[in-house]
N, C-alpha and C positions, 0 to 999 in steps of 0.2 A: 524636578520632578523624577521619583523612581517610576519604573514601570508599573509596579504593584498599585502605586497612587493613583496612575494613570487609568489603570483598569478598573480601580475603585470608582473612579470620577465617571468613566463610561457606563458601567453599571448602573449607576443611581441615575445618569441622564435617561438609560433605557428605559427603567422604570417610572420615572416621572412621565415620559413619552406614552408608556402604556397604560398608565394611570389618566391622561388627560385625553386619552384616546377610546377608554373603554366609556362607552355609552350609557348614560343615565336610564334607568326605566322610565317609562311613560308617567306624566303627572299622575292620572288616574290610578295606574299601579301603585304608584308611592302613596298616595293618598287612601288606597284600599289596605294595603299595609298597616299603615297608620292607625286606620279605625277598627281594623282587628286587633291590635296592641291595646287600644284603648279599651275595647269591649272586654278582652282579656283581663286588664287589670281591674275593672270594673266589679268582675264576677269575684275577684279575691276580697273584695271590701266588705267588712262586716256593717251593715247597715242598723241604725239603732230602731227600736220600736217606735208605734205610733205614740204610744203612752211617755215614752222617753222623751221624744220629740215635743210634745206638749208641754210636759213639765220644764224643760230646759228654755222653751220659748216662753213661757210663763216666770220663770227666774230673770229673763234677758229684760221683759216689758217692766218688771218691778223694779230693777236696778235701774233702768232707764227714768222711769217716774221718779225716783227717789234722787237721782242726779238734776231731774228737770225742776223739782222743787227747790234743792239746795240752791241752785244756779239761779233760780228766780227771786228767792229770798236776799242771797249776797247781792242780786243787781237793784232790789228794790233797796235796799240799804245803802249802796252807793249813791243811788239817787237821791235819797233823802240827805245825805251827808253833802253831797253837791248842792243841794238847794240850801241848806243850812248854812254854808260858807260863802255862797254868793247871794245869798237873800232874795234868789227868784224862785218862784215857783213854777215848776217843772210838770 
């Protein structure tokens, strides 16, 4: 190893030692900082209006009900097919 390489390795070791010896802030301080960041980001969010939320909720409920009917009909059809094939009444 050349002198330059040794010097670079020593500097890297010193930097790692500094980082490991650096004390982390208190858990409450870190939590407080995180909460500040969260609230800062929430201020940037564009929230929908109440009417838009109601409209979108209605659409979701309607789609769920449509799928409920389709799956129920499919299930009833398969049940009848099984009863027909096995000759058993279910």
